[in-house]
N, C-alpha and C positions, 0 to 999 in steps of 0.2 A: 542363274545356276552354273552354264558350264562355267564362267567369268569366277564366280566362288571356288570352285573346283581347282582350277588351274593356281589361284590364291593360295589354297591350301598345302598345294604340293610345294608352291614358294615356300610358307612359313614354315611348315614342314620338314624340310631340310636343312633347318635354322642357318642360310647363309652359306652352306657347302657348296661353294659356288662349281667346282667342279664336277656334281652329283646335278646340280639345277640349270645352270648354265654351260652347258659341253662347250663353246664358243669361251669361254673364260681362259681355259687351259691351252687349248688347239684349236685350230680353224674348221669351223663347221658350214654347214650349206646356210645360204642367208642372202638377203636384198636389202639393196640400197637404193635410196630414193634421195635425187639430188634438188637442188633447190628449182633446177628450171624443169622438176615433174620427169624426168627423165627416171630409168629403172635398170639399176641392173645387176644383174646375178651370177651369183658364184660362191663365195664364202666371204665369211667374217670372225673375225675374233675380238674378243675384247672383256676385258677383266674391270666388273662391273666398280669402277669408283669416279671421282672427279676430275682425277688426275690422267686416266687413260681415255689414249684416242685408239678411235676403231679401226682396223687395220680389215682392209679388203683387196680381194684378189682375184679373178675372173676362173684360176685355175690352180693348181698343186705346182704347177711349172714356173709360176707369174709372179711378178714381184709385186708386193703388196702395197697399197694407197694407204696413206693413211688421213683420217678424216676428226676433224672437231665436231662439238656442236653446230659450232656455227655455219658447218661446211653441207649438212645436208637438213632434210627436213624429217626423214625416220629411218628407220631400216627395222627389217623383223629377222627372224628365225625360227622355222615352222609359227606353229599359232601364237608368240610371242613379238608385241610390237613396241620399240621404243622411240620416244622421240626427245628432241633437245629440249632441257629445262636452265632457263636462267633467273640470276639474280634473284636467290631466295635466300633464307634463313634455315640452317638445318643444327639440328640438334645429334653432335658430334662430343670428341671428345673433352673437348672446352665447357659444354655443357655440362656433362657428366662428372666434371673434377670440380667446375668455380661455377656455374649455371650460367655463362654466357653461349651467345650462339654462334654457330660456324657460317660466314658469308660464302654462299656459292657462287662463282659467275656465272660458271655454264658446264654442265653435265647432260648426261644421257639418263632419261628416266621409262619404266617399263608401264604401260597405260595400262592399267588396272580397269578402268572405267571409263565412259567419255556419256556426256549429255549436257543438264540443268551444272551438274560438277564432272569436273574430270577428276581422276582419282589415278595418283601414278606411285610407282615404287622403287624408290633409287637408296646408295648406300656411300656413304661418306667413308673416306678411308682415313683414319688417322692415329695418332701416336696415345697408346696409353699407357700414360707416365707412370702410374701403378705396376701396374705388371710390366713394363720394360718392353713392349711389342706393337706390332702394328695390329692395329685391330678395324673392323668393320662397323658400320654405326647404319641400322638401316631408319629408313625414314617413308614413312607415310606422305603423298605430297598432294594437298587438296586446290583446287581452283574451282573459282565460279566462272562459267564459260561465257557468260556475256559481260562480264567485268574488262572495260576498256582499255585498262592497267595491265590486267591476265595478272594479277599477284600471285602468288603463290603461298601458302601456308603449310608448313611442315609440322610433322606431330611424328616423334619417337616411340621408336616398335621393340621391345625388349632389351633396353640400352640398359647397362647397369647402372642405377644411380637412385636415390632415394626419390620413397613418393612426393613428395612436397614439389621435387621439382618437373615430376608429370603432373603435378596437379597447375602449376607454372605456365606449363607448356601447352595447356586446352584454352588458352585465353583468346588464342586469338581462331578458335574452331568454334568459339561462343558471336563471335561476330560475322563469320563465315555464315553459319548457320542460324541466322537470327530469329530467320522466317520462319523456323523448323522447330517449333518446341519440340518436339517428340524427339529429334536428335540431339537438340541441347541438353536436355535431359536425361539422356543414354550415355553423352559423351563425360555430364557434371558425374552420374555414379559409376563412372569405368574405373578400374584400378589396373596395376599394367600388368597384374599377374591373370586377366580377365579376357576372353576372347575378342580381340579387336574388330574379328569378323563380321559381328553382330553389328557393329557400328558401320562397316563397309556395305555391306548388306541394305542396312535403312536409306543408305545414301544410292544405292546399286536403286532400287525399288523407285526414289525421288525420279531419279534419271530415267523411266520406264513408264512413268503417267505422259 
């Protein structure tokens, strides 16, 4: 329930990062875990996108060090935890416009739930050719934790595009949740104007079993 409440706060801001993520616009208290499992406590700054590196400093007067997803195991701020995500296809400007996904080599994703199925929340920054402006494209990322290949499956959240493209985006989720027909049926019935949290809650319930 706590995790769902946190997710509600995320979605209610509609990606107003300056409100949700204090570290998007200025340094905020945070912790970084390096690959040798050592932890660094200090301040972090990161604008949530696939192109931005994480800046970390131990104090206001210290020089910041920048980390890519490949440099660290995770970072956190408050009750939010972020981990590296690698090599997945996301729904962003190309999909909204012409129906082709965007290949993401690496980025950070916020951990929403962990267990049988891991759920992450991330954003892909791209150019909206119609509006002629830079735009953030939210994606939920799902992963079967028992999958040796650690494959990631993305699903778009409230991206401005036709319903049939949302329907096409569901196909990978049918495969991922094939052993859970109740989840598959819920996804099949889902429309972009519906509450996606209902699906998240169903997956969280599976993780608690």
